C-alpha positions as CSV (number, residue, x, y, z in Angstrom):
1,M,-31.1,-46.6,-39.1
2,N,-27.4,-46.4,-38.8
3,Q,-26.0,-43.1,-40.1
4,Q,-22.3,-43.0,-40.8
5,T,-20.5,-39.8,-39.9
6,P,-18.3,-38.6,-42.7
7,V,-14.6,-38.9,-41.8
8,L,-12.1,-36.5,-43.2
9,Q,-9.2,-38.1,-44.9
10,D,-5.6,-37.2,-43.8
11,Q,-5.1,-35.4,-47.0
12,D,-8.1,-33.1,-46.4
13,I,-7.0,-32.4,-42.8
14,V,-3.5,-31.5,-43.9
15,Y,-4.8,-29.4,-46.8
16,T,-7.0,-27.4,-44.4
17,F,-4.0,-27.0,-42.1
18,L,-2.0,-25.6,-45.0
19,A,-4.7,-23.2,-45.9
20,D,-4.9,-22.0,-42.3
21,L,-1.1,-21.5,-42.3
22,K,-1.3,-19.4,-45.5
23,R,-4.1,-17.3,-44.0
24,T,-2.1,-16.8,-40.8
25,A,1.0,-15.8,-42.7
26,R,-1.1,-13.1,-44.5
27,E,-2.4,-11.8,-41.2
28,Y,1.1,-11.7,-39.6
29,T,2.4,-9.9,-42.7
30,T,-0.3,-7.3,-42.3
31,A,0.5,-7.0,-38.6
32,V,4.2,-6.5,-39.3
33,T,3.6,-3.8,-41.8
34,E,1.1,-2.0,-39.6
35,S,3.0,-2.2,-36.3
36,N,4.5,1.1,-35.1
37,C,6.1,-0.4,-32.0
38,P,9.5,-2.0,-32.7
39,A,8.9,-4.8,-30.1
40,V,5.5,-5.7,-31.4
41,R,6.8,-5.6,-35.0
42,Q,9.7,-7.9,-34.0
43,M,7.3,-10.3,-32.4
44,F,5.1,-10.5,-35.5
45,E,8.2,-10.9,-37.7
46,Q,9.2,-13.9,-35.6
47,L,5.7,-15.4,-35.7
48,L,5.6,-14.9,-39.4
49,Q,9.0,-16.7,-39.9
50,S,7.8,-19.5,-37.7
51,T,4.6,-19.8,-39.7
52,L,6.4,-19.8,-43.0
53,K,8.7,-22.5,-41.8
54,L,5.8,-24.7,-40.7
55,Q,4.0,-23.9,-44.0
56,D,7.0,-25.1,-46.0
57,Q,7.3,-28.3,-43.9
58,T,3.6,-29.0,-44.4
59,Y,3.9,-28.4,-48.2
60,Q,6.9,-30.7,-48.4
61,L,5.0,-33.4,-46.6
62,M,2.0,-33.0,-49.0
63,A,4.3,-33.0,-52.0
64,Q,6.0,-36.2,-50.8
65,Q,2.6,-37.9,-50.3
66,G,1.5,-36.7,-53.8
67,W,-1.3,-34.6,-52.2
68,Y,-0.2,-31.3,-53.6
69,N,0.5,-30.9,-57.2
70,T,1.5,-27.6,-58.8
71,S,-0.2,-26.9,-62.1
72,S,3.1,-26.9,-64.0
73,P,6.8,-26.4,-63.1
74,A,7.9,-22.8,-63.4
75,V,10.6,-22.0,-65.9
76,N,13.8,-21.0,-64.2
77,Q,14.4,-18.2,-66.8
78,E,11.0,-16.6,-66.1
79,I,11.5,-16.8,-62.4
80,T,14.9,-15.1,-62.7
81,K,13.4,-12.4,-64.9
82,Q,10.6,-11.7,-62.4
83,M,13.1,-11.6,-59.5
84,Q,15.2,-9.0,-61.4
85,T,12.1,-6.9,-62.1
86,Y,11.1,-7.0,-58.5
87,Q,14.6,-6.2,-57.3
88,Q,14.8,-3.2,-59.7
89,T,11.4,-2.0,-58.4
90,Q,12.6,-2.4,-54.8
91,M,15.7,-0.3,-55.6
92,Q,13.7,2.4,-57.2
93,T,11.3,2.4,-54.3
94,N,14.2,2.7,-51.8
95,Q,15.7,5.6,-53.8
96,L,12.3,7.4,-53.8
97,I,11.9,6.9,-50.0
98,Q,15.4,8.2,-49.4
99,Q,14.8,11.2,-51.6
100,N,11.6,12.0,-49.7
101,L,13.2,11.5,-46.3
102,N,16.0,13.8,-47.3
103,F,13.7,16.4,-48.8
104,G,13.2,19.3,-46.5
105,Q,16.1,18.4,-44.2
106,P,18.6,21.2,-43.8
107,T,21.9,20.6,-45.6
108,S,25.1,21.2,-43.9
109,G,27.5,23.6,-45.5
């Protein structure tokens, strides 16, 4: 009997690679946020940026080949609204952090 070994298609291999890049980016993000050594944090930030760049290139390749389809195009207005909400939340968080950092510090006067 001649058994054929299943062969992965290029699309399957690239999709698996893309999934690994996404997982790696999550891991590097965690490493960045948990690093207390500036040199280690910087290294993980560089690795994260490199991984994100490679992920984007892989996604672009898949999109060109028709291998990766998004469920539906996002509406520009909704994206802008979400970005504004996130930016507002970030500003409020930064203000809260600054208030707490300044709390308890002696004032000059």
